[in-house]
C-alpha positions in Angstrom: -0.5 -5.4 -10.0 -3.5 -7.3 -8.4 -2.7 -6.0 -4.5 -6.3 -5.6 -3.8 -7.8 -8.8 -5.7 -5.0 -10.3 -3.8 -5.9 -8.9 -0.5 -9.1 -10.3 -1.3 -8.2 -13.6 -1.4 -6.8 -13.7 1.7 -9.5 -12.5 3.8 -12.0 -15.1 2.2 -10.0 -17.5 3.5 -9.9 -16.4 7.4 -7.1 -13.9 7.5 -7.7 -10.4 8.3 -6.0 -8.0 6.6 -4.9 -4.2 6.9 -4.5 -2.3 3.8 -2.2 1.0 4.1 -4.1 2.8 1.5 -7.4 2.5 3.5 -5.6 3.7 6.5 -4.6 6.8 4.8 -7.7 7.3 3.9 -8.9 7.3 6.9 -6.2 9.7 8.4 -7.0 11.8 5.6 -10.8 11.9 6.4 -12.5 14.7 8.7 -11.4 14.2 11.8 -8.2 12.0 11.0 -5.4 12.0 12.9 -3.6 13.5 10.3 -5.8 16.4 9.3 -4.2 18.6 12.1 -0.5 18.4 11.6 -1.3 18.1 7.7 -3.3 21.5 8.0 -0.1 23.1 9.9 2.5 22.1 7.1 -0.3 22.7 4.1 -2.9 24.5 4.9 -3.8 24.6 1.0 -4.4 20.9 1.4 -7.3 20.9 3.6 -10.5 21.2 2.0 -14.1 20.6 3.7 -11.7 19.8 6.8 -9.9 16.9 5.4 -6.8 16.1 3.5 -7.5 16.9 0.1 -5.3 14.4 -2.4 -5.8 16.5 -5.1 -4.5 19.2 -3.3 -1.4 17.4 -2.3 -0.9 16.0 -5.8 -0.9 20.2 -6.6 1.6 20.6 -3.7 4.4 18.0 -4.7 4.4 18.8 -8.3 5.1 22.5 -7.3 7.4 21.9 -4.7 9.8 19.0 -4.2 10.5 19.1 -0.5 7.1 18.4 0.3 6.4 15.0 -0.3 9.2 14.1 1.8 7.6 16.6 4.8 4.3 14.9 4.0 5.4 11.4 4.4 7.3 12.5 7.7 3.9 13.7 9.3 1.7 10.5 7.6 3.7 7.0 7.9 4.3 7.2 11.4 0.6 7.7 11.4 0.2 5.0 9.4 2.6 2.7 11.4 0.8 3.2 14.7 -2.6 2.4 13.0 -1.1 -0.6 11.5 0.3 -1.2 15.3 -3.5 -0.9 16.7 -4.5 -3.4 13.9 -1.7 -5.9 15.2 -2.7 -5.5 18.3 -6.5 -6.1 17.7 -6.8 -8.9 15.4 -7.6 -12.2 16.9 -6.8 -14.1 13.1 -4.2 -16.6 13.3 -3.0 -15.0 10.0 -2.6 -10.9 9.4 -2.0 -9.5 5.7 -0.7 -6.3 5.7 -1.2 -4.5 2.2 1.7 -2.0 1.9 2.3 -0.8 -1.5 5.4 0.8 -0.6 6.7 -2.0 2.6 10.5 -2.0 1.1 10.7 2.1 0.0 10.4 2.8 3.9 12.1 0.1 5.1 9.2 -1.9 6.8 9.7 -4.9 5.6 12.1 -6.2 8.9 9.1 -5.7 11.0 6.7 -8.8 9.4 7.4 -12.6 9.6 7.4 -13.1 6.0 7.0 -11.1 2.8 4.6 -12.0 -0.3 5.1 -9.4 -3.4 2.1 -9.4 -5.9 3.2 -9.4 -9.5 2.4 -9.3 -12.6 4.8 -8.0 -15.6 5.3 -4.2 -16.6 3.0 -3.8 -19.7 0.0 -5.9 -17.5 1.0 -3.6 -14.5 0.7 -0.3 -17.0 -2.3 -1.8 -18.8 -4.1 -1.9 -15.5 -3.3 1.2 -14.5 -4.2 3.0 -17.4 -7.4 1.2 -18.1 -8.6 2.5 -14.7 -8.5 6.3 -16.1 -7.5 7.8 -12.8 -3.8 9.4 -13.9 -1.8 9.7 -17.0 0.9 8.3 -18.4 3.5 11.0 -16.6 2.5 10.5 -13.2 2.1 7.0 -13.5 6.2 7.0 -14.8 6.5 9.5 -11.9 5.2 7.0 -9.5 7.3 4.1 -11.1 10.1 6.3 -11.0 10.0 6.6 -7.0 9.3 2.9 -6.6 12.1 0.4 -6.2 11.7 -1.9 -9.5 9.3 -4.8 -9.0 12.5 -7.5 -9.7 13.8 -6.4 -6.8 10.7 -5.8 -4.9 10.3 -10.4 -6.0 14.2 -10.8 -5.0 13.9 -9.7 -1.2 10.7 -11.4 -0.9 9.8 -14.6 0.6 6.7 -15.2 -1.6 5.7 -14.5 -5.3 2.2 -14.2 -6.3 1.9 -13.8 -9.7 -1.3 -12.4 -10.6 -1.7 -12.9 -14.6 -4.6 -14.7 -13.8 -7.3 -15.3 -11.4 -7.0 -18.6 -11.0 -2.7 -18.3 -10.6 -3.3 -15.8 -8.2 -5.4 -17.9 -5.9 -3.4 -20.8 -6.2 -0.5 -18.9 -5.0 -2.8 -17.6 -2.2 -3.2 -20.8 -1.5 0.3 -21.8 -1.3 1.4 -19.4 0.5 -0.9 -19.6 3.3 -0.6 -23.6 3.1 3.5 -22.9 3.7 2.5 -20.3 6.3 0.2 -22.8 8.3 3.2 -25.1 8.4 5.3 -23.4 9.4 3.3 -22.0 12.4 
């Protein structure tokens, strides 16, 4: 969708940015808060004292009950990480990059929600160009997510990322509107 690029634009404009994916990486890394509870629940997911995302993918494919159990361990830890960031930041505007915001029912915890958006064909093209997942994996992920149209309808701001210039203009517009409200 262009979330990382858009988050970088907000950071360049002076906003503090918290990234849910980066938080999960910290939690899964050696010494991370998710390692011990994940080891207890999914011992085969632990490699070199950290949680292996590849092993988790294999576990999830083999066991339909695994994903909700993983989420019950990881989501509270991610929320704690996010809360610590929010409590510590000194920035006037904090941006929270959360891919599954609506799916986790967390949208009400924020003053405003911006949805980064690109059409489905471009989204598919970008994801496939990364070479990190198969077409089937991409479809499986899409099936678990709320349709982008619904996310846009529930958001306060829409940031189209079909071009860098358009995304930058939308980010500046969002910031202007937020600063006008504060």
